[in-house]
Residue, then its C-alpha position, 0 to 999 in steps of 0.5 A: m679647574t674642571e675639564n669641560p667634556a665638550k672640549k675633550v681633546a680627540l687628537k693632537i696634530q703636530i706640524g713643525n714645532q706647532v701642536r694643535e689640539v682638536t676636540f671631538d666637537e671640532l672633528t664632528l663638525s668637520n666630518n659633517l661639513g665634508l659629508e654635506a659638501l660631498v653629497k651636494v657635489l654628487v647630487d649636483k652632478v646627478v650621481f644620485k638623487p636626494e631621495e635615493l640617499q634618504s632611502e639608503m640612509d633609512r635602510i641602513r638605519k633600520e639594519r644597524y640600529r635595531d630595537p633591542q626588543n626585536l633581536 
């Protein structure tokens, strides 16, 4: 049987006698959910505005993901 790359195990968690395999997809979705919840709480508490977050994301994207032609 061929392994589905989308179901590749990222880590195994053992609690007592139970072992749970966590896939990369599950980790990605979990991280995304956590970040989305955190941003919502911070925006709701007026720690920052959504526009400030977008501006900072744009700045970081430009800084870290440069076009190889411009290096």
